[in-house]
C-alpha positions as a Python dict, from the first residue, in 0.01 Angstrom:
ca = {
    (1, 'M'): (0, 0, 0),
    (2, 'K'): (-114, -2, -368),
    (3, 'I'): (-456, 129, -436),
    (4, 'E'): (-640, -105, -655),
    (5, 'Y'): (-946, 109, -727),
    (6, 'Y'): (-1005, 491, -683),
    (7, 'S'): (-1281, 734, -752),
    (8, 'L'): (-1139, 1078, -693),
    (9, 'Y'): (-1339, 1364, -837),
    (10, 'T'): (-1259, 1735, -761),
    (11, 'H'): (-1444, 2049, -869),
    (12, 'F'): (-1205, 2339, -888),
    (13, 'I'): (-1287, 2704, -923),
    (14, 'F'): (-998, 2937, -1030),
    (15, 'I'): (-1055, 3308, -1002),
    (16, 'T'): (-857, 3580, -1192),
    (17, 'L'): (-666, 3830, -982),
    (18, 'N'): (-898, 4086, -830),
    (19, 'R'): (-1184, 3914, -1010),
    (20, 'L'): (-1115, 4110, -1321),
    (21, 'P'): (-1282, 3982, -1643),
    (22, 'L'): (-961, 3894, -1820),
    (23, 'I'): (-1073, 3598, -2024),
    (24, 'P'): (-1248, 3717, -2349),
    (25, 'E'): (-1514, 3497, -2508),
    (26, 'K'): (-1304, 3474, -2832),
    (27, 'N'): (-1019, 3288, -2644),
    (28, 'R'): (-1240, 3098, -2395),
    (29, 'Q'): (-1229, 2760, -2587),
    (30, 'R'): (-850, 2781, -2651),
    (31, 'I'): (-785, 2826, -2272),
    (32, 'E'): (-1029, 2549, -2194),
    (33, 'K'): (-850, 2312, -2431),
    (34, 'Y'): (-509, 2413, -2289),
    (35, 'I'): (-619, 2336, -1937),
    (36, 'T'): (-773, 2009, -2050),
    (37, 'G'): (-431, 1917, -2216),
    (38, 'V'): (-243, 1986, -1894),
    (39, 'V'): (-487, 1776, -1689),
    (40, 'N'): (-458, 1484, -1949),
    (41, 'H'): (-75, 1513, -1957),
    (42, 'L'): (-84, 1454, -1579),
    (43, 'N'): (-272, 1124, -1628),
    (44, 'C'): (-600, 1271, -1490),
    (45, 'K'): (-918, 1322, -1683),
    (46, 'M'): (-1116, 1631, -1751),
    (47, 'C'): (-1477, 1572, -1696),
    (48, 'A'): (-1613, 1928, -1763),
    (49, 'I'): (-1469, 2275, -1801),
    (50, 'Y'): (-1607, 2625, -1861),
    (51, 'A'): (-1400, 2950, -1859),
    (52, 'N'): (-1606, 3255, -1767),
    (53, 'P'): (-1442, 3606, -1799),
    (54, 'E'): (-1330, 3617, -1426),
    (55, 'H'): (-1339, 3255, -1316),
    (56, 'V'): (-1296, 2893, -1443),
    (57, 'H'): (-1487, 2586, -1321),
    (58, 'Y'): (-1355, 2243, -1398),
    (59, 'L'): (-1421, 1891, -1274),
    (60, 'V'): (-1126, 1648, -1279),
    (61, 'A'): (-1100, 1279, -1211),
    (62, 'R'): (-768, 1248, -1036),
    (63, 'T'): (-525, 972, -982),
    (64, 'P'): (-415, 895, -623),
    (65, 'D'): (-69, 1038, -678),
    (66, 'M'): (-201, 1374, -793),
    (67, 'D'): (-341, 1565, -497),
    (68, 'E'): (-551, 1877, -537),
    (69, 'E'): (-287, 2132, -437),
    (70, 'R'): (-22, 1987, -671),
    (71, 'L'): (-270, 1966, -962),
    (72, 'A'): (-387, 2327, -894),
    (73, 'G'): (-28, 2464, -884),
    (74, 'I'): (76, 2297, -1204),
    (75, 'I'): (-238, 2442, -1383),
    (76, 'E'): (-195, 2784, -1227),
    (77, 'T'): (168, 2818, -1332),
    (78, 'S'): (131, 2676, -1687),
    (79, 'T'): (-193, 2870, -1772),
    (80, 'N'): (-53, 3199, -1646),
    (81, 'Q'): (239, 3152, -1883),
    (82, 'F'): (31, 3016, -2168),
    (83, 'I'): (-222, 3299, -2161),
    (84, 'N'): (37, 3570, -2127),
    (85, 'E'): (269, 3441, -2394),
    (86, 'N'): (-14, 3404, -2640),
    (87, 'K'): (-176, 3729, -2539),
    (88, 'L'): (-514, 3565, -2472),
    (89, 'S'): (-607, 3803, -2201),
    (90, 'L'): (-732, 4159, -2179),
    (91, 'G'): (-419, 4286, -2002),
    (92, 'R'): (-162, 4091, -1796),
    (93, 'F'): (-316, 3764, -1685),
    (94, 'Q'): (-290, 3616, -1334),
    (95, 'W'): (-494, 3386, -1120),
    (96, 'Q'): (-556, 3472, -748),
    (97, 'D'): (-306, 3307, -508),
    (98, 'T'): (-566, 3062, -394),
    (99, 'C'): (-830, 2846, -562),
    (100, 'T'): (-1125, 2644, -430),
    (101, 'A'): (-1160, 2262, -456),
    (102, 'F'): (-1455, 2063, -370),
    (103, 'S'): (-1474, 1684, -357),
    (104, 'V'): (-1751, 1533, -566),
    (105, 'S'): (-1901, 1183, -530),
    (106, 'K'): (-1921, 965, -841),
    (107, 'R'): (-2294, 979, -830),
    (108, 'D'): (-2288, 1356, -867),
    (109, 'V'): (-2030, 1374, -1149),
    (110, 'N'): (-2302, 1420, -1426),
    (111, 'K'): (-2491, 1672, -1217),
    (112, 'V'): (-2177, 1883, -1146),
    (113, 'S'): (-2062, 1849, -1510),
    (114, 'D'): (-2403, 1977, -1640),
    (115, 'Y'): (-2373, 2264, -1396),
    (116, 'I'): (-2020, 2355, -1521),
    (117, 'L'): (-2121, 2327, -1885),
    (118, 'G'): (-2435, 2545, -1821),
    (119, 'Q'): (-2227, 2840, -1684),
    (120, 'K'): (-2298, 3075, -1969),
    (121, 'E'): (-2676, 3051, -1902),
    (122, 'F'): (-2634, 3037, -1532),
    (123, 'H'): (-2448, 3373, -1519),
    (124, 'L'): (-2726, 3549, -1715),
    (125, 'T'): (-2919, 3544, -1389),
    (126, 'Q'): (-2657, 3516, -1110),
    (127, 'R'): (-2340, 3715, -1045),
    (128, 'F'): (-2022, 3524, -977),
    (129, 'A'): (-1990, 3663, -626),
    (130, 'D'): (-2332, 3527, -529),
    (131, 'E'): (-2256, 3196, -684),
    (132, 'Y'): (-1922, 3163, -496),
    (133, 'D'): (-2085, 3261, -162),
    (134, 'D'): (-2357, 2992, -224),
    (135, 'F'): (-2088, 2729, -280),
    (136, 'L'): (-1901, 2818, 41),
    (137, 'K'): (-2226, 2807, 241),
    (138, 'Y'): (-2321, 2480, 92),
    (139, 'Y'): (-1989, 2302, 134),
    (140, 'Q'): (-1902, 2449, 465),
    (141, 'R'): (-2236, 2372, 635),
    (142, 'P'): (-2195, 2164, 957),
    (143, 'I'): (-2184, 1788, 914),
    (144, 'H'): (-2441, 1610, 1137),
    (145, 'L'): (-2307, 1292, 1273),
    (146, 'I'): (-2556, 998, 1304),
    (147, 'K'): (-2526, 808, 1626),
    (148, 'I'): (-2539, 436, 1572),
    (149, 'R'): (-2666, 226, 1858),
    (150, 'V'): (-2480, -109, 1907),
}
């Protein structure tokens, strides 16, 4: 069946191998532009991105034919190669074998985008390990089902 309308937003977090601070500030924007170009080339849309030294947050509007795992795999492979070939990292660059992806409702896109774009200031007061733990607690909290009486 053809999908006439879709609204598929995903917030990804990619973490460097062993959480090492491999992304220097001087190369941050170049890496962000590269990832954005990959996303656009795949007919998706980058809503927000910020590359921290040991992790990257980005929010993507996806097409139905581009699932999270496929998109993440393409970005992982291409950015590993791009960063290493262009010597944009402090040492050999590699992402962890896994990433995290959270679905985002359309009504929360601006809020999540602002959060991602505010990463520099956010991490002045909170470590990444604490931020990541908070995300996992928030998104994995139990869902409470509402009983509807008929």
